[in-house]
N, C-alpha and C positions, 0 to 999 in steps of 0.2 A: 425890434428888427423882425420883420415878417418875410424876409427873403427866402428862408427855407420853406415856409408855408406856401408861398407863391410858386416856388420850384416844384414842390410836391403836387400842387394843383395841376400844373402843366403835365407832369409825368402821369398823374392819375387820369387826366383827360385822354392822353394817348392810350393808356391801358384800357380804359372804359370803351374807347372806340374799337380797340382790338378785340375785346370780349364781345362787343356787338357784332362785329364782322364774323367772329368765330361762331356765333349763334346761328348764322345763316348757312353754315356748312352742315349738310344734312346728316352726316355720320356722327358716331359717338366721339370719335377723335380724328384729328387731321391725319395721323399716321394710318389709321384703319381705312380712311377714305382714299388716301393715295395708294396704298397697297391694293385696294380693290380696283382702282382705276389702272394701276400699272400692270397688274396681273402677271407677276413673275412666274407663277406656276404654269402659265400657258406656254412659256418658252420650252419647257421640258416636254409638254404634251405635243407641241409642234415638232420638236426634234424626234420624239418617238414615232410619230405618225409618218415623218419623212423617211425614217429608216425602214419601215415596213415595206414601202414600195420601191426602195432603192437598195441595191446590193452593196454599194461601196460606202454608204454612210456620209457622203460629202455634204449632203443637205443638213444632216445632224451636226456636223462640224461647223458649218456656216451659222446655223441657228445658235449653237452654243457660243461661238465667238461674238456674234452680235449681242446675245444676251449678256455675256460677260462685260462687254464694253458699255452697254446701256446701264447695267446695274452698277458697275464701277463709277461711271460718270454721275449717276444719281447719288451714290454714296458721297462722292467728292462734293457735290453741290450742297448736300445736307450738312456735311462737315463744315463747309464754309459758312453756312447759315448759323450753325451752332457757335462758331467763333465770332460771328457778327453779333449775336445776341449776348455772348459773354462780354464782348467789347462794349456793347450798349450798357450793360450793367455797371461796368467799371467807369464808363463815361458819366453815368448818372451819379455815381459816388463822388467823382471829382467835381462835377457841376454843383452838387449840393454843398460840397465843402467850400468852394469859392464863391457861392452865391452872395454872401454878405459883401465880399469885395467888389463883385460886379455891380451890386446896387449902390455901394458907396462911391464907386468910380464915376457915377453920373454927376456927382457934385464936384468932381475934380476938373480943372480946366484942361489938363493933358492926361493922357492915359486912360481914356474912357474905354473900358472893355465890355461894357454892358451889351452893345450891339452884337459883337462876336459871340459872347457868352449866350445870349438869347437865341441867336441863330443856331448855335450848336445844340442847345437844349431842345428847340423845336425839331431839329433834324433827327435827334436821337429819340425823341418822344414818339415820332411817327414812323419809325422803322418797323415796329411790330404790326401796326395797322396796314401798312403798305404790303408787307410780306403776306399777311393773312388775306388781303384783298386779292393778290395774285394767286394764292393757293385756292381761294374761292373760285376764281375764274378757271383755273385748271380743273377743279372738281366739276364745275358746270360743263366744261368742254368734254370731259371724259365720262360723264354719267351714263349709265347703261340704259336709261329711259329716253333716249333721243338726243344724246350728246353728239357732237360733230365727229367723234371718232368711233361711233358704234358700228359703222359699216365695215370697219376692219375686223371686227370680232365675230363676223358671221361664220358659222362652221362650214367647212368645205370650200373656202375661198383660196386655199393654198397657203403654204408657209410664208411666202414673201409678203402677201397682204396682211397676214396675221402678225408679222413682225413690224409693219409700219406703224401700227397704233402705239405700242410701247416706245418706239423710237421717237415718234412725234411728241409723246408725253415727256420724254427726257429732254427734248429740245425746248419745249415750253417751260419745263422746270429750270432750264438754264437761264432763261430770261426773267424768271420770277424774282 
């Protein structure tokens, strides 16, 4: 019975594709690249610059609130992705355990679960490559060497324009 072998081949194919996509991301790690693109430290710089020219500090409060919302939402998205990858691991365990039954069920006249099992296996195998592909797109969109969001990070454009870049990155992360 080679059902476990074929299951692991499909899982490994998805993982190899994920590693291949990961090699296109130009940074040392995904987290370092996203932090570099997200530029959390710019929020506090923008808030400090807005307080210097403003006696009431309202701009600093607005910047801090927007920074808190964006950072909290990004943390929520990454927490959801962590749970998705943990669920993927558990699903792989279950799929490997029932793989002999799925292969045997093809010989049964009723109760053929192979199609559903195989669809679930393919869906779970390509979660990581799809996630990394969208992270790659986000990294390309936010790169400092000509990405689509670099016009927002030009010094002297004001605190509102400087906030738009990280907010757009958070919105893109939402759809990844």
